TISE-635626 format. One line per 5 residues: number of its first residue (from 1); their letters; for each residue y, x, z of C-alpha. Coordinates in pm, whole numbers. Each point is the difference from the previous one (the first is absolute). Layout:
N
NUM) a) Y,X,Z; ...
This chain:
396
1) msdar) 2059,200,1488; 64,-320,184; -190,-87,317; -22,-360,-119; -337,-128,-108
6) pepvg) -33,-11,-382; 23,-343,-157; -341,-176,-18; -167,-41,-338; 7,-379,31
11) vriar) 377,2,43; 38,217,-311; -221,-234,-201; 199,-305,113; 329,166,-94
16) arkqr) -125,106,-345; -133,-351,-59; 329,-166,97; 202,245,-210; -193,-126,-301
21) gltqh) 62,-361,91; -363,-77,80; -141,-216,275; -332,88,161; -152,-273,-215
26) glaqr) 158,158,-310; -142,341,87; -341,-156,62; 8,-144,-352; 50,351,-137
31) taysr) -282,157,201; -354,-83,105; 114,-55,361; 74,-331,171; 340,-91,141
36) shiaq) -143,7,354; -140,352,-55; 340,119,-121; 168,-165,296; -236,171,245
41) veagh) 57,342,-157; 377,-46,5; -16,-107,365; -217,300,90; -305,-206,93
46) kvatp) -209,148,-283; -16,360,-123; 141,59,-347; -301,147,-181; 35,232,-302
51) afiaa) -122,-284,-223; 263,-235,143; 277,258,-39; -107,75,-359; -5,-369,-94
56) tagal) 332,-67,172; 170,305,-147; -120,-100,-346; 120,-358,45; 340,108,131
61) gvdpa) 46,289,-242; 55,260,271; -157,332,91; -265,-33,273; 178,286,177
66) dlygq) 299,-232,51; -218,-257,174; -170,259,219; 329,170,81; -98,334,-152
71) pfhlp) 74,281,18; -94,-2,367; 180,228,244; -188,158,290; 137,152,319
76) draer) -173,337,-51; -7,303,-229; -197,-190,-267; 333,-171,-70; 120,310,-187
81) vhsai) -230,-86,-290; 272,-232,-135; 239,292,-46; -245,156,-249; 5,-300,-234
86) adlrr) 318,103,-181; -143,349,-58; -323,-146,-134; 192,-231,-234; 180,303,-148
91) slvtv) -312,215,-24; -183,-261,-209; 248,60,-283; -137,354,-38; -330,-134,-133
96) evppe) 177,-88,-325; 288,248,11; -72,364,99; 162,75,335; 262,265,60
101) laapp) -117,166,318; 235,186,233; -268,264,63; -318,113,-179; -289,-242,62
106) rplse) -300,93,206; -313,108,-192; -204,-293,-134; -297,100,217; 216,-33,310
111) llsel) 134,-336,-115; -353,-129,-60; -88,91,359; 312,-183,116; -100,-304,-204
116) aalrq) -348,3,155; 161,9,344; 221,-298,-86; -298,-198,-124; -168,66,335
121) lqels) 314,-124,173; -22,-308,-225; -347,-74,137; 147,22,349; 306,-210,-102
126) rhsqi) 242,263,128; 291,-156,-186; 279,212,148; -166,333,-79; -78,-112,-355
131) gtrlp) 357,-115,-56; 142,328,123; -216,220,-223; -64,-205,-313; 335,14,-189
136) allee) 17,380,-18; -370,22,-86; 40,-247,-286; 296,189,-145; -182,334,9
141) lswha) -316,-147,-150; 207,-160,-276; 159,338,-75; -343,160,-49; -121,-296,-208
146) hetga) 298,12,-237; 0,380,-15; -372,50,-70; -120,-336,-131; -325,65,186
151) psawr) -210,-314,59; -76,122,353; 372,6,81; 54,-346,-149; -299,-134,194
156) avfra) 161,131,316; 326,-176,-94; -203,-320,-49; -154,34,346; 339,67,160
161) cevga) 144,-311,-165; -296,-198,133; 75,119,351; 360,-106,-50; -95,-345,-129
166) dlcrk) -232,-55,295; 267,107,251; 270,-220,-156; -224,-307,-14; -94,36,365
171) lgyhd) 362,39,106; 116,-299,-205; 188,185,-275; -177,-190,-276; 245,92,-276
176) lavns) -53,368,71; -376,-51,14; 21,-138,-356; 213,299,-105; -260,234,148
181) leasr) -277,-167,-196; 202,26,-321; 50,370,69; -374,39,56; -59,-169,-336
186) eaarh) 219,266,-166; -195,277,174; -335,-153,-100; 99,22,-368; -32,377,25
191) vqdpn) -342,1,167; -309,-20,-218; -183,-249,219; -44,-357,-131; -74,-150,341
196) lplli) 296,150,185; 264,-242,-140; -220,-292,105; 82,72,364; 355,-117,-73
201) pirrs) -80,-369,-65; -230,5,302; 304,90,209; 238,-230,-189; -228,-296,70
206) lllsa) 86,28,370; 369,-31,-75; -52,-294,-236; -222,-180,249; 261,54,273
211) iglpq) 266,-187,-199; -223,-297,-78; -127,104,-344; -378,12,48; -92,-100,-354
216) palal) 198,280,-168; -146,236,261; -354,-110,-87; 74,27,-372; 126,354,53
221) lgkai) -312,90,196; -225,-155,-264; 171,205,-270; -54,317,205; -368,-85,57
226) raidh) -59,-44,-373; 165,336,-72; -216,209,238; -179,293,-164; -343,-32,163
231) srkda) -102,348,-116; 238,155,254; -125,102,343; 262,-215,175; -84,-316,-197
236) revfg) -190,-177,279; 276,74,246; 275,-133,-225; -212,-301,-101; -97,-87,356
241) tallr) 354,42,130; 140,-227,-271; -262,-262,91; 85,20,370; 368,-35,-78
246) savva) -77,-299,-224; -195,-159,285; 291,27,243; 259,-118,-255; -213,-302,-94
251) aragd) -69,-82,366; 369,16,86; 57,-260,-273; -272,-222,152; -236,63,-291
256) rtawd) -362,13,113; -100,207,-304; 112,275,238; -360,9,124; -121,64,-356
261) yygqa) 227,303,-28; -109,117,344; -369,-42,-82; 40,208,-316; 179,272,196
266) aevrr) -273,8,264; -263,30,-273; 189,288,-163; 17,172,338; -375,-43,57
271) aarde) -73,138,-348; 215,305,74; -239,98,280; 92,352,108; 331,19,-188
276) sgthh) 285,54,244; 239,-235,-179; 297,219,87; 93,177,-324; 349,-147,39
281) gvttg) 29,16,378; 196,-264,188; 106,-161,-329; -345,-153,-26; -240,105,275
286) ftpgn) -290,-197,-148; -234,66,292; -260,-229,163; 224,-45,301; 297,-100,-211
291) vaihg) -212,-254,-188; -117,-146,331; 350,-57,139; 110,-151,-331; -262,-271,54
296) aavai) 176,-100,320; 338,23,-173; -109,-236,-278; -120,-255,255; 329,26,191
301) elgdl) 214,-48,-310; -209,-306,-94; 57,-140,349; -369,15,95; 49,145,347
306) deatr) -358,-64,113; -132,202,-295; 251,276,70; -116,17,362; -365,4,-107
311) rdrqi) 61,286,-240; 201,189,260; -292,-21,245; -225,158,-263; 228,302,-40
316) teqtl) -131,269,232; 211,246,192; -159,273,-210; 126,-173,-315; 349,-31,144
321) aslip) -6,366,101; -80,93,-361; 326,-156,-121; 322,195,-32; 242,-98,281
326) errah) 221,-206,-233; -288,-223,-113; -138,-40,350; 343,-103,128; 36,-248,-286
331) hevdm) -329,-167,96; 105,-19,365; 328,-167,-104; -192,-247,-216; -227,-95,288
336) arvhv) 298,-30,236; 133,-260,-245; -330,-190,27; 9,-1,380; 362,-119,7
341) etgay) -88,-286,-234; -291,-104,225; 202,36,320; -200,297,133; 313,186,104
346) dkamk) -166,263,221; -230,97,-287; 297,10,-238; 188,233,233; -305,225,33
351) rilqa) -40,29,-377; 366,70,-66; 0,273,265; -310,150,-164; 187,-3,-329
356) eraap) 290,186,157; -232,263,146; -159,56,-343; 325,20,-199; 315,-40,213
361) qmtrf) 269,5,-268; -195,-214,-244; -48,-265,269; 361,3,123; 136,-38,-353
366) hpsar) -266,-250,-118; 147,-350,-53; -317,-184,110; -34,214,311; 360,-74,92
371) tvvah) -37,-375,-55; -312,2,218; 177,188,281; 307,-225,-24; -227,-306,29
376) lvdvr) -187,145,298; 334,64,171; 112,-358,-63; -315,-166,135; -15,202,323
381) rtlpe) 181,-116,314; -16,354,133; -73,308,-212; -292,227,93; 114,361,16
386) plrgl) -188,105,-318; 171,-277,-196; 337,79,155; -37,362,-107; -106,-95,-352
391) karmn) 293,-239,-32; 239,281,96; -159,251,-240; 18,-249,-287; 344,-135,91
396) v) -115,-358,-57
């Protein structure tokens, strides 16, 4: 690793724009952003929001990861997660082609316990531990699935592929995230559960939205919503999660129908009453707390920072405590973005540090968290010790 500070996002955007022969005015014509907004982002005076990156990546025909500078490299042991990517890429092949294992696989019961442990690590965003353990687990699960054809084994393969897709998306390996979702689709074919395959387009919509394709993402979500089997016990969870995802995708595109999607999701959650909303774990997590933080997220993506702040104030500490660490950290990062945009830099630093305490690796690898920290570093004449430490841990 180099000790040099990674290249700012704005510099990467400017280079990609120039490589395609576009002026700032030309890029503005291809996006919903003004030339002055683009100029301020490129100069580092404004934070590059996820919506801005998605629109710019779509207009320039590049992967958002290229604009962010992913995959990010950290100066600590979490860095080793990147070495597991090649192993994961190979293990995904075993979903379609039975693996040839060097040793007998562990019993399925033991593998299911290992999968449950990895899904708990997923809630904590322990990327490095997941990366180390997932490839071998996926290969052994695939062996049992091919050997026995048991739906329970194939469901486990599906869950393992989901974990892989989530990890790859967060690290910026978007091509491998797509491969993981395709592998999960193959596994779902063998499971007699009509709602299980619908989790795939819910995940794919994130990837489509990230590359500036909100309308195809919404169409995919709409198709999934229409296909839900409402006689299944997980129907409300899948339905509500698809609505929440639709709300965020629409908001990121500047479409105020996002509030309609959000209102429907909130109503579904209220109707569920005592249902936990966690049949599918971290994949959905359709809980009251998660619905609440999505309200703030929708307001943020629509650029309504006052509404986001109002909704944040209504979220109690008890509600935040009910969230899994990953979701709590995500909300803290979102609110740090709000405070940076409004110039409340001390509040932004406080929220980003709270995010790191909740889910350290998720925060250090999160593109928005890194852009917030980089901006806080740039606007400070002298760095407070907490910010100095965070800058070093993130290598920004």
